[in-house]
N, C-alpha and C positions, 0 to 999 in steps of 0.2 A: 421321299421328297422327288419329285420333279428335276429339286437341285442338285440332288444326288446320283440322279442317272448319268450313263458315261456321254449320251448324246449333249445334254445339258453342261456337262463338263468343257468338251470341245466348243460349243457355241459363242461363236464371234459376237460383239457388242451390238444391240441394237440400236444404233443412233438416229434419235428422232429430231428434227431442225425447227426449233422454235424461234427464231429472229426471221423478221421482215426482211428478207434479201433484198426486196426491190428499195427499201428504205435506208437500210443499212448497207451503203457501201460506197466507197471511197470515190471522190471526183478530180482529177488531175489537176483542175485549175481554180482549186479552191487552194486560197493563200492560210497557212497554219501560223498563226500569230497570238495564241492564247495557250493556257497553261489551266487544267482542271482537275478537282478534287472529287471525288466521291466517298462519302462517309458510310451509307449504308446501315449494315449493323454492325459496323466496327468501330464502336464506341470512340473511345479518347484518338481523336484523331483531326487534331489542329491544322486547320489550311495554311497555306502558307498565303504572305503576303498579295502576289500576285495570281492567285490561282482562281478561279471561278468556280463555286462550289454547286454540286449537280447534286439536287436531293431526289428522292422519288415522289415530289411534287413538281419541280422545276427543271428542265425547261415543262410545260404543261403537255404537249405532243410528243409522240417518236419523231416526230417528223422534224421538229425544234430541236430535238435531242440529238439525231443526226447530223444536222447542219451542224449543231455545236464542236462532235466529235470530230466531224471533217475538217473542220478549221481549229483541233486541236493538236499541238505538238509533244504533249504525254500527260496522259491521265493517272493520275495517282488513287487506287482504288486500296479503301480500309475497309473494305467488305471483301473478305477471300473467295467467297462463294456466288459472284452476281453475275447476269446476264448482261450488263454495261462492260465489263472486261470482254466479252466474245464480241459485241456490237461496236467497240470504240476500234478494234483491229479491225473488223469490216470495213470498220470506215478509214483505215490507214494508221489511227494512233496506237503508238504503242502504248501499252501500259506497266504501271510501277504498282505490284502487291506488295501496299506498306506492311502489312503483319505476316507476310507470310510466313507458316509453319514448315520447317523440315519433312514432315509428316503427310503436306496436305499436296496435292496433286493436281496439275493446271496443264495438262499434254494435252494434245491432240495429235495421231498418231507417233508419238513416243515424242514431242517434240518442246519446246518451250518459244515457239516460235511469238515473235513480237512484246514477250513478257519480260518482265526484270523481277525477281524474287528480292529484290532488297534494292536500295538508293544507289547505291553507284554507280559512278559513271560508266565504270567498265560493262556494268549489265544492263544502265540503261541504253549504252552505244551497241551493244548484243541485239537488244528488243527492238531498238531503229532500225536497225540492218537486217532485221528477220520477221518484221511485222509485214510485208509483203507474201511473204513465205506461208503468214499463216491464212490468209484470204484464199490462197491458192488449195492447200491442205484441207480448211473448208469444206471447200466448194467440192471437192475430191470424197471428200468421209458423204458429204450430204448424196451425193451420185450413187455410193452404195447401198441407199436404203432399202432400193426395192429387192437387192439380193440377199441383204439382213431380212429382211419382212420374210421374204419366202424358206429361207435356214430358220428364221423365227418360228412360221408357223410348222415345217415340218419337225421340228423338234417336240415343240409343246403339241400336238395335236394325236402324235403316236398314243 
């Protein structure tokens, strides 16, 4: 099969951006004063008293979601695989993956920038300290798309 070819085994990953970068971006003048929780497909994930709950239906628009994430001090996500964890970090909001599993991977460029894999203060502090690195790494990764696409075409069209 194609996957078993030497060329395919050495091929880099093709990363396609699916986030609206003109909407999900940080704005330094916005005051962060809200804690949020996203349940998603996370099952049993009771919000804390002070958390605003984000659902698949609320906020109603992508712009409203981005505005909320920019105001968010910390997002706790009960859904291990959701675009909201990327969108939040692009808005400068660190994320706690509430139900993170040891075998799960959330890395970009082998980093966990802006993510805490448990709710300890040490992990949260690390996420807060590195969330800006995520935005930089994400943009670097997206700028590699043309090169990755050319390599993909070369490998798959032989």
